[in-house]
MARKEFI-423759 format. One line per field, with one value per residue: x, y, z of N, C-alpha, C in turn. Coordinates in steps of 0.001 Angstrom, whole numbers, plus 500000, padded with zeros to 6 digits. Example, Ala and Ser with C-alpha at 12.3 -4.5 7.8 and 13.67 -1.06 7.14 Angstrom:
<zagus>
n.px 513190 / 512850
n.py 494310 / 497750
n.pz 507800 / 507080
ca.px 512300 / 513670
ca.py 495500 / 498940
ca.pz 507800 / 507140
c.px 513200 / 512900
c.py 496700 / 500030
c.pz 507800 / 507870
</zagus>
This chain:
<zagus>
n.px 209387 / 209708 / 212795 / 215617 / 219065 / 222163 / 221536 / 221835 / 222125 / 222407 / 222198 / 223128 / 226798 / 225652 / 225205 / 222589 / 221343 / 222548 / 223845 / 221889 / 219952 / 217348 / 214728 / 211632 / 208910 / 205998 / 203175 / 204311 / 204855 / 206120 / 208029 / 209341 / 212016 / 213218 / 214733 / 214288 / 214622 / 216181 / 216284 / 214231 / 211774 / 213207 / 214062 / 211753 / 210865 / 212611 / 211812 / 209672 / 210411 / 210416 / 212595 / 215877 / 218230 / 219643 / 222181 / 222840 / 219868 / 216376 / 213816 / 210525 / 208748 / 210178 / 210997 / 213308 / 212288 / 213513 / 212719 / 209980 / 206676 / 205497 / 202565 / 202713 / 204097 / 202262 / 200559 / 201831 / 202174 / 200267 / 200727 / 200448 / 199960 / 201169 / 199539 / 196443 / 194756 / 191755 / 190936 / 188554 / 184627 / 184740 / 182878 / 183220 / 182793 / 183805 / 186085 / 187264 / 186982 / 188247 / 190815 / 191016 / 191779 / 194221 / 194225 / 193365 / 192436 / 193497 / 191309 / 189170 / 186040 / 185642 / 183444 / 181080 / 182269 / 184677 / 182897 / 182249 / 184209 / 184636 / 182865 / 183005 / 185845 / 184995 / 183093 / 184768 / 186742 / 185246 / 183748 / 181929 / 179156 / 180025 / 179697 / 178748 / 179013 / 181114 / 184275 / 186017 / 184661 / 185186 / 186205 / 190074 / 190986 / 189181 / 189141 / 191615 / 191268 / 189617 / 191734 / 192688 / 191096 / 191292 / 193242 / 193142 / 191354 / 192871 / 194418 / 196270 / 199228 / 201104 / 201283 / 202657 / 203212 / 203347 / 204396 / 201213 / 199580 / 200027 / 199099 / 196880 / 194637 / 194656 / 192522 / 191699 / 194243 / 195039 / 192628 / 193488 / 196071 / 194848 / 193313 / 195285 / 196716 / 195385 / 195134 / 197547 / 197363 / 195987 / 197654 / 198114 / 201175 / 203342 / 204614 / 205388 / 206163 / 206963 / 206903 / 206927 / 207705 / 206188 / 203830 / 205001 / 206529 / 203859 / 202420 / 204105 / 205767 / 208283 / 210904 / 212981 / 215674 / 216938 / 219267 / 221631 / 221325 / 221785 / 221286 / 220500 / 219778 / 218360 / 215576 / 213098 / 210477 / 210811 / 213356 / 214345 / 213155 / 214508 / 216728 / 218911 / 218495 / 217334 / 217974 / 219823 / 218582 / 217646 / 218458 / 218060 / 217342 / 215895 / 213560 / 212137 / 209371 / 207020 / 204041 / 201300 / 201948 / 203696 / 203497 / 202928 / 204851 / 206056 / 207453 / 209462 / 210723 / 213555 / 213715 / 216214 / 217810 / 220700 / 221880 / 221151 / 218829 / 215726 / 213003 / 209966 / 208740 / 208690 / 210541 / 211687 / 210376 / 207810 / 204852 / 202522 / 199261 / 196215
n.py 442484 / 445876 / 446982 / 448824 / 449333 / 450572 / 453184 / 456534 / 460175 / 463578 / 467021 / 468853 / 469577 / 469407 / 466413 / 464436 / 462278 / 459385 / 456430 / 454340 / 451654 / 449509 / 446612 / 445789 / 443430 / 441776 / 443024 / 445161 / 447816 / 450925 / 452737 / 456281 / 457954 / 461208 / 464591 / 467890 / 468195 / 466124 / 464463 / 462841 / 463273 / 463886 / 460684 / 459493 / 460896 / 459749 / 456834 / 456684 / 457123 / 460257 / 461472 / 460818 / 461195 / 459406 / 457141 / 454279 / 451577 / 450574 / 448625 / 447349 / 444466 / 443233 / 444429 / 446807 / 450248 / 452844 / 451823 / 452266 / 453730 / 456419 / 455536 / 452835 / 452948 / 454380 / 451716 / 450368 / 451828 / 453947 / 457402 / 459018 / 462604 / 465406 / 467031 / 468183 / 469215 / 470693 / 472239 / 472467 / 472009 / 469358 / 466168 / 463951 / 461453 / 461730 / 462608 / 460320 / 458160 / 459254 / 458062 / 455388 / 455879 / 455183 / 452947 / 452983 / 453438 / 456250 / 457524 / 456223 / 456614 / 455941 / 453545 / 451388 / 449107 / 450354 / 452008 / 450904 / 449745 / 452750 / 453057 / 450479 / 451177 / 453185 / 452628 / 450579 / 452417 / 453745 / 455749 / 456546 / 457212 / 460256 / 460416 / 462772 / 464876 / 468468 / 468048 / 470505 / 471058 / 469311 / 468204 / 468310 / 465653 / 464072 / 464347 / 463541 / 460704 / 460215 / 460467 / 458111 / 456361 / 456710 / 456172 / 453334 / 452668 / 453106 / 450719 / 449911 / 448131 / 449214 / 451730 / 454623 / 457150 / 460322 / 462513 / 461907 / 462799 / 465685 / 467498 / 466958 / 467007 / 465277 / 463304 / 462942 / 461645 / 459571 / 457862 / 458263 / 457158 / 454598 / 453289 / 453381 / 451195 / 449061 / 448561 / 448110 / 445049 / 444310 / 443541 / 445785 / 447545 / 449373 / 453205 / 455395 / 458534 / 460182 / 463059 / 461913 / 460581 / 458452 / 457857 / 456294 / 454594 / 453298 / 452477 / 450712 / 448426 / 447894 / 450531 / 453405 / 455146 / 458379 / 459866 / 462738 / 462289 / 459371 / 456170 / 455879 / 454159 / 450688 / 449205 / 447135 / 448510 / 448604 / 448335 / 450880 / 453553 / 454620 / 456600 / 457075 / 457625 / 458786 / 461501 / 461911 / 462025 / 464104 / 465796 / 466368 / 466141 / 463133 / 461458 / 458407 / 456808 / 453966 / 452296 / 450822 / 448264 / 448629 / 448433 / 450855 / 453877 / 456707 / 459748 / 462172 / 465426 / 467166 / 469527 / 472660 / 474508 / 476289 / 475143 / 472616 / 471851 / 470747 / 472846 / 475053 / 475547 / 478019 / 479349 / 479950 / 481660 / 481735 / 481953 / 480000 / 478862 / 479349
n.pz 464408 / 464658 / 463807 / 464804 / 463783 / 464606 / 463779 / 463242 / 462516 / 461688 / 461277 / 459097 / 460407 / 463488 / 464668 / 465667 / 466653 / 467710 / 467119 / 467734 / 468605 / 468397 / 469359 / 468398 / 469245 / 467945 / 469082 / 471678 / 473838 / 473749 / 475195 / 474803 / 476652 / 477465 / 477318 / 476434 / 472749 / 472593 / 470291 / 470108 / 468467 / 466001 / 465507 / 465061 / 463072 / 461603 / 461649 / 460565 / 458095 / 457093 / 457056 / 455424 / 455406 / 457258 / 459075 / 458805 / 459945 / 459425 / 460227 / 459013 / 460010 / 458378 / 456258 / 454615 / 455468 / 453846 / 452026 / 450754 / 449866 / 450396 / 451048 / 450922 / 453376 / 455219 / 455314 / 457044 / 459244 / 461777 / 462655 / 464428 / 465800 / 468343 / 468726 / 466662 / 464093 / 462076 / 459076 / 458480 / 459162 / 460313 / 460832 / 463954 / 463164 / 460218 / 460449 / 461254 / 459250 / 457548 / 457708 / 456520 / 454054 / 453455 / 452270 / 450056 / 446234 / 444366 / 443488 / 444421 / 446345 / 450460 / 450957 / 452108 / 453545 / 454758 / 456261 / 457423 / 459185 / 460353 / 462174 / 463932 / 464858 / 466589 / 468223 / 469445 / 470840 / 472491 / 471534 / 469903 / 470434 / 469932 / 467312 / 465602 / 465998 / 465674 / 465292 / 465776 / 468312 / 469818 / 473621 / 474226 / 475523 / 473739 / 471130 / 470733 / 471057 / 468879 / 466860 / 467291 / 467348 / 464279 / 463452 / 463898 / 462007 / 459513 / 459591 / 460681 / 462045 / 463498 / 465556 / 466072 / 468378 / 469014 / 472479 / 473335 / 475477 / 476330 / 476219 / 477684 / 480291 / 483943 / 483995 / 481435 / 480363 / 481436 / 480515 / 477429 / 477482 / 478868 / 477008 / 474817 / 475509 / 475723 / 473110 / 472398 / 473913 / 472575 / 470608 / 468398 / 467999 / 469564 / 470309 / 472000 / 472574 / 475396 / 478152 / 480540 / 483045 / 484915 / 483590 / 481617 / 482745 / 483916 / 482315 / 480238 / 478341 / 477653 / 478146 / 476177 / 477430 / 476269 / 475875 / 475326 / 472373 / 472374 / 473132 / 476431 / 478492 / 478538 / 479104 / 481149 / 482614 / 485323 / 485348 / 484067 / 485207 / 488027 / 490412 / 489529 / 487103 / 486357 / 487123 / 485451 / 482952 / 482939 / 485171 / 487564 / 491413 / 492159 / 493858 / 494353 / 495000 / 495374 / 494642 / 495393 / 495335 / 494006 / 491368 / 490485 / 490739 / 491583 / 490851 / 492493 / 492267 / 493861 / 495278 / 495698 / 498051 / 498752 / 501160 / 500785 / 501444 / 501461 / 500098 / 499487 / 495584 / 495770 / 497306 / 501031 / 502269 / 501159 / 502140 / 503576 / 502068 / 503230
ca.px 208294 / 210310 / 213943 / 216131 / 220532 / 223282 / 220950 / 222727 / 221351 / 222485 / 221611 / 224585 / 227262 / 225142 / 224963 / 221457 / 220835 / 224191 / 223873 / 220488 / 219197 / 216711 / 214098 / 210269 / 208119 / 205159 / 202315 / 204850 / 204504 / 207793 / 207645 / 210747 / 212088 / 214475 / 214574 / 214111 / 215833 / 217723 / 216460 / 213174 / 211168 / 213949 / 213955 / 210176 / 211209 / 213441 / 211218 / 208654 / 210345 / 210186 / 214090 / 216039 / 220072 / 220034 / 222792 / 221767 / 218793 / 215152 / 213105 / 209246 / 208628 / 211951 / 210864 / 213884 / 211759 / 213878 / 212743 / 208744 / 206173 / 203790 / 201606 / 203309 / 204319 / 200811 / 199822 / 202328 / 202070 / 200001 / 201396 / 199282 / 201347 / 201339 / 198457 / 195845 / 194209 / 191181 / 190880 / 187323 / 184248 / 184331 / 182196 / 183956 / 182596 / 184184 / 187517 / 187413 / 186833 / 189977 / 191688 / 190524 / 192196 / 195239 / 193904 / 191953 / 193168 / 193534 / 189922 / 187991 / 185891 / 185475 / 182098 / 180217 / 183174 / 185444 / 182481 / 181395 / 185447 / 184900 / 181487 / 183604 / 186992 / 184205 / 182492 / 186006 / 187257 / 184096 / 183255 / 180225 / 178074 / 180411 / 180064 / 177594 / 179821 / 181851 / 185904 / 186290 / 183957 / 185510 / 187741 / 191854 / 191444 / 188051 / 190104 / 192844 / 190323 / 189194 / 192614 / 192918 / 190018 / 191107 / 194785 / 192586 / 190312 / 193657 / 194569 / 198363 / 199316 / 202095 / 201482 / 203311 / 202260 / 203973 / 203567 / 199871 / 199198 / 201043 / 198031 / 195714 / 193770 / 194750 / 191453 / 192041 / 195456 / 194781 / 191180 / 194183 / 196686 / 194356 / 192353 / 196263 / 197462 / 194280 / 195421 / 198634 / 196837 / 195235 / 198898 / 199269 / 203221 / 202619 / 205695 / 205967 / 207230 / 206700 / 207889 / 206148 / 208133 / 205056 / 203244 / 206308 / 205985 / 202435 / 201686 / 204818 / 206582 / 209515 / 210782 / 214059 / 215892 / 217599 / 220512 / 222641 / 221431 / 222265 / 220742 / 221624 / 219402 / 216614 / 215237 / 211568 / 209839 / 211314 / 214932 / 214715 / 212520 / 215479 / 217149 / 220005 / 218985 / 216023 / 219163 / 220707 / 218125 / 217057 / 219720 / 217162 / 217668 / 214999 / 213067 / 211221 / 207965 / 206285 / 203106 / 199807 / 202365 / 204886 / 202707 / 203428 / 206218 / 206075 / 209151 / 209326 / 211867 / 214088 / 213930 / 217204 / 218096 / 222191 / 222411 / 220730 / 217537 / 214043 / 211912 / 208778 / 209367 / 208708 / 211121 / 211810 / 209791 / 206798 / 203494 / 201990 / 198036 / 195206
ca.py 443944 / 446900 / 446606 / 449584 / 449011 / 451738 / 454693 / 458464 / 461363 / 464879 / 467790 / 469648 / 469461 / 469328 / 465137 / 464898 / 460944 / 458406 / 454441 / 454011 / 450345 / 448685 / 445239 / 445514 / 442708 / 442778 / 443907 / 445627 / 449086 / 451091 / 454146 / 456834 / 459079 / 461860 / 466282 / 468584 / 468724 / 464744 / 463629 / 461504 / 463459 / 462993 / 459575 / 459326 / 460998 / 458706 / 455607 / 457039 / 457552 / 461593 / 461962 / 459851 / 460970 / 459064 / 455684 / 452554 / 450432 / 450984 / 447845 / 446890 / 443702 / 442363 / 445527 / 448323 / 451640 / 453890 / 451716 / 451995 / 454717 / 457033 / 455266 / 451768 / 453262 / 454239 / 450934 / 449461 / 452314 / 455016 / 458386 / 460009 / 463772 / 465579 / 467904 / 468085 / 470255 / 470325 / 474100 / 472611 / 471442 / 467596 / 465547 / 463139 / 460268 / 462004 / 462869 / 458817 / 457245 / 459741 / 456434 / 454445 / 456075 / 455183 / 451749 / 453185 / 453873 / 457869 / 458137 / 455357 / 456819 / 455294 / 452822 / 450434 / 448355 / 451680 / 453032 / 449759 / 450134 / 453394 / 452522 / 449580 / 451460 / 454427 / 451506 / 450123 / 453354 / 454655 / 457746 / 456185 / 458782 / 461172 / 460929 / 463393 / 466229 / 468740 / 467389 / 471185 / 471179 / 468170 / 468688 / 467338 / 464146 / 463598 / 464616 / 462256 / 459407 / 460268 / 460472 / 457164 / 455812 / 456941 / 455240 / 451809 / 452424 / 452870 / 448943 / 449511 / 447386 / 450160 / 452939 / 455785 / 458530 / 461745 / 463026 / 461735 / 463456 / 466385 / 469136 / 467053 / 466741 / 464242 / 462106 / 462141 / 461484 / 458270 / 457704 / 457941 / 455726 / 452977 / 452941 / 452890 / 450256 / 448161 / 447957 / 447004 / 444303 / 442920 / 443046 / 446646 / 447797 / 451033 / 453805 / 456597 / 459472 / 461010 / 463355 / 461829 / 459038 / 457555 / 457013 / 455829 / 453114 / 452514 / 451778 / 450546 / 447071 / 448239 / 451879 / 453946 / 456600 / 458706 / 461181 / 463163 / 461782 / 458240 / 455301 / 455585 / 453226 / 450589 / 448012 / 447294 / 449990 / 448955 / 449025 / 452308 / 454507 / 454535 / 457510 / 457449 / 457380 / 459818 / 462343 / 461838 / 462061 / 465218 / 466508 / 466699 / 465143 / 463060 / 460660 / 456901 / 456038 / 452734 / 452415 / 449508 / 446641 / 448796 / 448818 / 452465 / 454789 / 458076 / 460731 / 463923 / 466249 / 467647 / 471555 / 472416 / 475333 / 476758 / 474167 / 471213 / 471188 / 470646 / 473798 / 475102 / 476303 / 480105 / 480265 / 479769 / 482656 / 482045 / 481842 / 478780 / 478851 / 478342
ca.pz 464028 / 464400 / 464113 / 464437 / 464364 / 464729 / 463237 / 463313 / 462393 / 461390 / 460391 / 459273 / 461412 / 464013 / 465341 / 466969 / 467297 / 467371 / 467062 / 468390 / 468303 / 469512 / 468571 / 469157 / 468682 / 467829 / 470405 / 472600 / 473913 / 474053 / 475833 / 474138 / 477581 / 477065 / 477761 / 474838 / 472329 / 473049 / 469432 / 470155 / 467332 / 465041 / 466036 / 464957 / 461505 / 460843 / 461759 / 459678 / 456753 / 456971 / 457121 / 454779 / 455206 / 458010 / 458962 / 459799 / 458998 / 460137 / 459325 / 459634 / 459137 / 457547 / 454676 / 454436 / 455321 / 452983 / 450107 / 451267 / 449172 / 451682 / 450726 / 451563 / 455177 / 455720 / 455550 / 457974 / 460222 / 461633 / 462896 / 465888 / 466155 / 469493 / 468395 / 465552 / 463375 / 460761 / 458704 / 458003 / 460116 / 459879 / 462293 / 464374 / 462181 / 459038 / 461028 / 461362 / 458192 / 456872 / 458615 / 455780 / 452552 / 453025 / 451301 / 448825 / 445313 / 444262 / 442394 / 444751 / 448437 / 451234 / 450837 / 453199 / 454182 / 455144 / 457077 / 459058 / 459836 / 461395 / 462718 / 464703 / 465560 / 467310 / 469595 / 470293 / 471406 / 473204 / 471200 / 469036 / 470905 / 469539 / 465649 / 464161 / 466899 / 465109 / 465689 / 466740 / 469306 / 471421 / 474389 / 473990 / 474949 / 472872 / 469507 / 470693 / 471132 / 467345 / 466200 / 467949 / 466023 / 462323 / 463249 / 463450 / 460211 / 458750 / 459765 / 460310 / 462950 / 464139 / 466492 / 466511 / 469184 / 469561 / 473018 / 473355 / 476502 / 476550 / 476396 / 478218 / 481894 / 484984 / 483801 / 479997 / 479785 / 482232 / 479240 / 476577 / 477627 / 478457 / 475110 / 474083 / 476189 / 475066 / 471752 / 472627 / 474448 / 470917 / 468992 / 468338 / 468221 / 470189 / 469963 / 472454 / 473223 / 476679 / 479214 / 482167 / 483795 / 485770 / 482285 / 480626 / 483777 / 484238 / 480898 / 478871 / 478410 / 477939 / 477999 / 476199 / 477736 / 475517 / 476554 / 474198 / 471396 / 472280 / 474183 / 477747 / 479667 / 477175 / 479529 / 481484 / 483520 / 486592 / 485639 / 483822 / 486618 / 488778 / 491017 / 488759 / 485184 / 486052 / 487672 / 484904 / 481898 / 483745 / 485838 / 488625 / 492030 / 491820 / 494647 / 494026 / 495309 / 494939 / 495106 / 495098 / 494879 / 492792 / 489830 / 490290 / 490816 / 491209 / 490687 / 493300 / 492264 / 495299 / 494942 / 496880 / 498775 / 498736 / 502025 / 500328 / 502504 / 500914 / 500100 / 497776 / 494512 / 495893 / 497908 / 502027 / 502525 / 500835 / 503056 / 503863 / 501822 / 504053
c.px 208821 / 211876 / 215036 / 217916 / 220842 / 222703 / 221410 / 222253 / 222076 / 222562 / 222744 / 225832 / 226912 / 224506 / 223417 / 221106 / 222610 / 224002 / 222933 / 220089 / 218869 / 215693 / 213269 / 209709 / 206785 / 203514 / 203095 / 204906 / 205557 / 207339 / 209215 / 210947 / 213123 / 213965 / 214662 / 215213 / 217112 / 217078 / 214996 / 211944 / 211502 / 213780 / 212975 / 210129 / 211542 / 213268 / 210237 / 208863 / 210653 / 211834 / 215061 / 217906 / 220509 / 220912 / 222493 / 220546 / 217520 / 213932 / 211423 / 208865 / 209423 / 211904 / 211921 / 212698 / 211621 / 213249 / 210857 / 207879 / 205684 / 202932 / 201413 / 203337 / 203519 / 200225 / 200319 / 202509 / 201256 / 200585 / 200435 / 200263 / 200655 / 199634 / 197935 / 194806 / 193358 / 190878 / 189413 / 186463 / 183578 / 184001 / 183476 / 184096 / 184066 / 185849 / 188293 / 187952 / 187803 / 190669 / 191950 / 190912 / 193331 / 195935 / 193767 / 193042 / 192752 / 192373 / 188777 / 187319 / 185515 / 183852 / 181918 / 181348 / 184181 / 184689 / 182141 / 182902 / 185706 / 184060 / 182503 / 184557 / 186082 / 184146 / 183573 / 187124 / 186855 / 183736 / 182228 / 179370 / 178355 / 180426 / 179348 / 178291 / 180954 / 183440 / 186102 / 185252 / 184524 / 187049 / 189361 / 191516 / 190321 / 189061 / 191322 / 192456 / 190181 / 190554 / 193033 / 192647 / 190500 / 192393 / 194133 / 192003 / 191846 / 194437 / 195842 / 198502 / 200632 / 201577 / 202028 / 203234 / 203134 / 203673 / 202217 / 199087 / 199428 / 199971 / 196868 / 195351 / 194515 / 193684 / 191621 / 193347 / 194828 / 193115 / 192646 / 195259 / 195973 / 193352 / 193997 / 197039 / 196612 / 194500 / 196948 / 198484 / 196720 / 196241 / 198450 / 200243 / 202593 / 204242 / 205339 / 206425 / 206733 / 207572 / 207185 / 206618 / 207623 / 204169 / 204260 / 206145 / 205526 / 202028 / 202872 / 205164 / 207691 / 210098 / 213042 / 214081 / 217150 / 218316 / 221672 / 222591 / 221577 / 221527 / 221592 / 220938 / 218315 / 216723 / 213554 / 211469 / 210689 / 213038 / 215267 / 214408 / 212826 / 215461 / 218017 / 219909 / 218042 / 217026 / 219761 / 219848 / 217544 / 217592 / 218951 / 216811 / 216516 / 214573 / 211885 / 210847 / 207487 / 204864 / 201965 / 201231 / 204128 / 204527 / 202308 / 204254 / 205841 / 207325 / 208513 / 210571 / 212486 / 214311 / 215040 / 217911 / 220432 / 223313 / 221610 / 219442 / 216490 / 213641 / 211213 / 209894 / 209817 / 209564 / 211233 / 210655 / 208004 / 206091 / 202749 / 200409 / 197171 / 194122
c.py 445307 / 446503 / 447748 / 449256 / 450351 / 452893 / 456159 / 459095 / 462593 / 465913 / 469178 / 468843 / 469162 / 467918 / 465424 / 463005 / 459856 / 457040 / 454466 / 452253 / 450235 / 447616 / 445565 / 444447 / 442909 / 442993 / 444477 / 447279 / 449945 / 452773 / 455199 / 458040 / 460235 / 463661 / 466385 / 468250 / 467083 / 464066 / 462622 / 461990 / 463463 / 461909 / 459284 / 459817 / 460589 / 457314 / 455632 / 457291 / 459045 / 461773 / 460449 / 459795 / 460594 / 457271 / 455136 / 451763 / 450469 / 449834 / 447367 / 445408 / 442718 / 443688 / 446540 / 449683 / 452712 / 453058 / 451496 / 453673 / 455506 / 456260 / 453296 / 451746 / 453232 / 452709 / 449922 / 449973 / 453390 / 455648 / 459040 / 460892 / 464073 / 466111 / 468029 / 468050 / 470331 / 472288 / 473820 / 472104 / 469665 / 467187 / 464612 / 461947 / 460419 / 461824 / 460950 / 458156 / 457891 / 458386 / 455219 / 454475 / 455629 / 452980 / 451603 / 453573 / 455316 / 458151 / 457290 / 456316 / 455763 / 454595 / 451769 / 449607 / 449542 / 451867 / 452352 / 449720 / 451067 / 453189 / 451584 / 450207 / 452879 / 453628 / 451635 / 451536 / 454176 / 455870 / 457608 / 457311 / 460398 / 461713 / 461850 / 464952 / 466748 / 468059 / 469016 / 471734 / 469846 / 469017 / 468146 / 466187 / 463202 / 463296 / 463900 / 460800 / 459271 / 460328 / 458873 / 456210 / 456107 / 456246 / 453878 / 451609 / 452544 / 451473 / 448691 / 448762 / 447744 / 450994 / 453858 / 457220 / 459866 / 462394 / 462730 / 462385 / 464998 / 467684 / 468713 / 466789 / 465372 / 463149 / 461833 / 461727 / 459873 / 457609 / 457403 / 456832 / 454381 / 452750 / 452468 / 451666 / 448897 / 447770 / 447334 / 445564 / 443217 / 442770 / 443894 / 446873 / 449117 / 451633 / 454926 / 457379 / 459941 / 461665 / 462988 / 460415 / 457803 / 456945 / 456068 / 454090 / 452152 / 451357 / 451067 / 449255 / 447347 / 450016 / 452189 / 454957 / 456884 / 459980 / 461562 / 462314 / 459829 / 457740 / 455290 / 454402 / 452577 / 449690 / 447961 / 448095 / 450015 / 449648 / 450370 / 453578 / 454646 / 456004 / 458157 / 458040 / 458702 / 461203 / 462253 / 462390 / 463877 / 466151 / 467350 / 465909 / 464753 / 461621 / 459556 / 456834 / 454781 / 452850 / 451244 / 448504 / 447157 / 448453 / 450086 / 453006 / 456209 / 458711 / 462064 / 464411 / 466891 / 469022 / 471720 / 473618 / 475222 / 475522 / 472835 / 470788 / 471574 / 472209 / 474242 / 475941 / 477568 / 480193 / 479809 / 480522 / 482636 / 481420 / 480725 / 479231 / 478469 / 477798
c.pz 463675 / 464892 / 463471 / 464344 / 463816 / 463657 / 463932 / 462583 / 462851 / 460718 / 460504 / 459314 / 462526 / 464329 / 466012 / 467129 / 466851 / 467756 / 468335 / 467767 / 469206 / 468749 / 469243 / 468476 / 468490 / 468781 / 471705 / 472175 / 475398 / 474073 / 475762 / 475515 / 477032 / 477494 / 476453 / 474324 / 471847 / 471497 / 469291 / 468923 / 466419 / 464916 / 465237 / 463631 / 460683 / 460591 / 460804 / 458038 / 456021 / 456480 / 456524 / 454667 / 456655 / 457768 / 459646 / 458938 / 459733 / 458975 / 460269 / 458824 / 458095 / 456246 / 455469 / 454674 / 454201 / 451691 / 449882 / 450733 / 451014 / 451851 / 451601 / 453293 / 455762 / 455925 / 457206 / 459223 / 460592 / 463078 / 463477 / 466796 / 467281 / 469609 / 467289 / 465307 / 462161 / 460229 / 458520 / 459433 / 459907 / 461089 / 462431 / 463300 / 460971 / 459483 / 461083 / 460961 / 456913 / 456831 / 456969 / 454191 / 452004 / 452239 / 450264 / 447539 / 445211 / 444129 / 443410 / 446250 / 449037 / 451145 / 452231 / 453742 / 455120 / 456181 / 458190 / 460003 / 460891 / 462171 / 464502 / 465727 / 466561 / 468595 / 470203 / 471298 / 472275 / 472818 / 470282 / 469362 / 470120 / 468155 / 464737 / 465198 / 465924 / 465527 / 466563 / 467739 / 471193 / 472214 / 473647 / 473904 / 474181 / 471298 / 469672 / 470414 / 469661 / 466671 / 466163 / 466902 / 464903 / 462452 / 463531 / 462704 / 459392 / 458533 / 459431 / 461736 / 464046 / 464661 / 466793 / 467450 / 469943 / 470510 / 473101 / 473912 / 477295 / 477349 / 477183 / 480149 / 482370 / 483843 / 482239 / 479226 / 480388 / 480551 / 478349 / 476334 / 478043 / 477665 / 474614 / 474227 / 476107 / 474414 / 471790 / 473183 / 473817 / 470014 / 468423 / 468462 / 468171 / 470439 / 470944 / 472657 / 474166 / 477336 / 480331 / 482657 / 484391 / 484592 / 482379 / 481899 / 484148 / 483169 / 479722 / 479347 / 478426 / 477799 / 477660 / 476077 / 476694 / 475788 / 475462 / 473293 / 471138 / 473369 / 475850 / 479019 / 478625 / 479051 / 480383 / 482892 / 484587 / 486573 / 484738 / 485152 / 487266 / 489301 / 489544 / 488056 / 485369 / 486325 / 486117 / 483003 / 482212 / 484454 / 487254 / 489591 / 492100 / 493078 / 494054 / 494744 / 494770 / 495919 / 494678 / 494471 / 494070 / 491408 / 489271 / 490685 / 490272 / 491684 / 491412 / 493334 / 493576 / 494687 / 496312 / 496825 / 498720 / 499813 / 501647 / 501057 / 501300 / 500671 / 499274 / 497604 / 494607 / 496933 / 499665 / 502530 / 502746 / 501756 / 502952 / 503473 / 503284 / 503292
</zagus>
């Protein structure tokens, strides 16, 4: 479905990505982990065709993405950014319906067929009751679900999500990621960037860990979410705990004093709250 071969990219003399290679099958859920500035967003832009100056090759369904126009790319890939804003007071239904424009000619408006797809997408994601609400008045989690429904209407079988839960509370994080995982089980190919190793472990089929612009480790969640990888990626000594029969792994950073003992983040003299 997606094949990235020896991809490298530089901004001038500064090399950001070095020899990145990975393959994804249809219906696979891949999470990309790495510290800030490691090249996750640049990798996304290269795959989406927004950056053309890379070496190597990116293909989707066997087609080199450098050969695709923006409209052709939109038929293959739906991009869900970390934050979405609108200058106008669109309703949820109008926002979702915008996903249909990728498959329409320049002078055609969405018709009954496209409106039916929007209704079905809102039902699938569980936001049909919000259809008449103003997008601006939704919570962050509801907005992300609306954008996810819009991506479904776009009818692209590859979804790329840039830190989809970065600004959401715990409940909305679980809600959005559960819906994304459900889509992967329905055959959508999912790539997300995330700063949360626990999310990557619980929801992904595979994880790609980047360090210094290169692939540091790639494999199953159980192979990547381990102490030595977390310490290498984030320069923090980490303890990994398994829960629920290893269906969940919790990453606990160690906060060290000069003597190497654990202490609260506020220091040894911090008073215990009652």
